[in-house]
C-alpha angles and dihedrals in degrees: 000000000000117000093242096041094124096042110114118231099180127011117196097161128204089032111037148343129201125199134212091247089062099258119144117206116194110201097194143010098044097105118106128216120184125241110266151147104284109223094201096056106015089235117146125211140186137175127245134187115235099177111356093183093067099026102253114150141151142208117229122209126201127190112247094239096044114145124194088221089069114047116214134214117260125230115199104202131200117196125225130231104127091279087286108076143031133042139203087266098059118106090244097056096034089059092043093053092046089057094042092054093045093050098041097038090224136125112248135203111199109200124224101206121177118264136234142269090038088043108026123201134310086044093083090053093048094047090049092048089050089054093048091051090049091055091057094042130096088247091066089056086070087065105085097209089057095040099043104034110026129090103207088198088070106053121150131184121214145161147150128251106327088010090057088054089052093048090053093050094048089053088051089052093048089053097045100045130064096248141155090226115109124191128197094196149314134239122203120197111202091329121214105241130142147163143198095264121058116241133199113341098342109150117226096230095049092044090054091054092049091046092050091050090053091054090048095054095041105036102144117080086352107211094206132245090292097051117124093253092067103021115046090189088070095051113101089201096059094101088062096060103158101236138054101225130057128178119189125188120199129178124226094231097040119116088218095053096105091050089060092053091045089053089059091050090048094053094045092051094045098070093248109161104227148076125272127186126188119199117194114201115210122232096008134122133220113313092349092167091061094052094041107023092162094054122111096251092045090050090056092046095049092049089062092060122127 
C-alpha cells in the first residue's frame, strides 16, 4: 500500500472523497434496489439498456392503473448528486420516482448517466442526450411500455440539482439543433447553476464548495465559473430553449435558491418565447422532495408534474 494511501485529495462530504493513491470513496448513493412493483404506490418499474457498450441504462416507471387506450405523458428524469453520486437504482431515487409517477400519472424514464470523476463532464450530458434520442427512436418502440403507453407529443424533461442542470442543457440542445425531438416542457427542482460573482444571499463558504465541485467534475479544458454549462446567463443559445413551458422549484433554505430565481430573470430577458414559473417553498432545504417524497410539500410539488 502506498505511503499516502489514506491522505485525502478532495473531500466533498457527504457525497464523495478521493485519495492521493487514486481511490474514490462514494459516501452515498451506491446502494442498489431492483426494479419492482411498489406496494405503496402501485407503480411498476423495469430496467432497460440504452447503450450497453458504454454502460448507459435507465429505469422505466409505469403507473399501476395505466391503460394502453389512454396514452400518458412521459417524464425523462435526471437524478441529482453533484454529477458524482447516486443513480436511478439507489433507494433514494427509486422511492422518489415511484412517488413522482404515482402523483403525476405519467410514465417516467430515469436516466443512469455515468458519473465524474471517472467520467468528467460533458459525459453526463452526452449520456443523457443519447437516452433522449433513444426514446424518440425506432428502437424504443420495441420497448412495450414506451410503445403502448406513452404519448410522444407530451414529453417533459426534469431533474433535481445536477439533474436540473442536465434537463436545462438538453432543452438547449433540442432548441439549437435541427432535431426530431419535441419537448412540451421542463421542470427543474433546486437546479445546480452558478457563476463567478455571488448573487442574492449566497454565502461565501458554501459558494466556494459549490465552485470547487464544479472544477472537480469538469477539470479538462475548464470553461470557468461563467461558462454556459454552469451559468445560463452566459449562454448565447439560451433564448432558443427548446420548449415553451418551464417550472422551477426552489427551497427557502437552499443555498441554490437565488440561482433558480436568476434563471427566471435570464430566460425572461433573453427573448425566449415561453412561460416560466418559479415556486419557492417555505421552510424547506435543497431537493426536499427527493429526501421526503411522501411529505406534504413534496406531495404538492409532484402533483404539478408534468
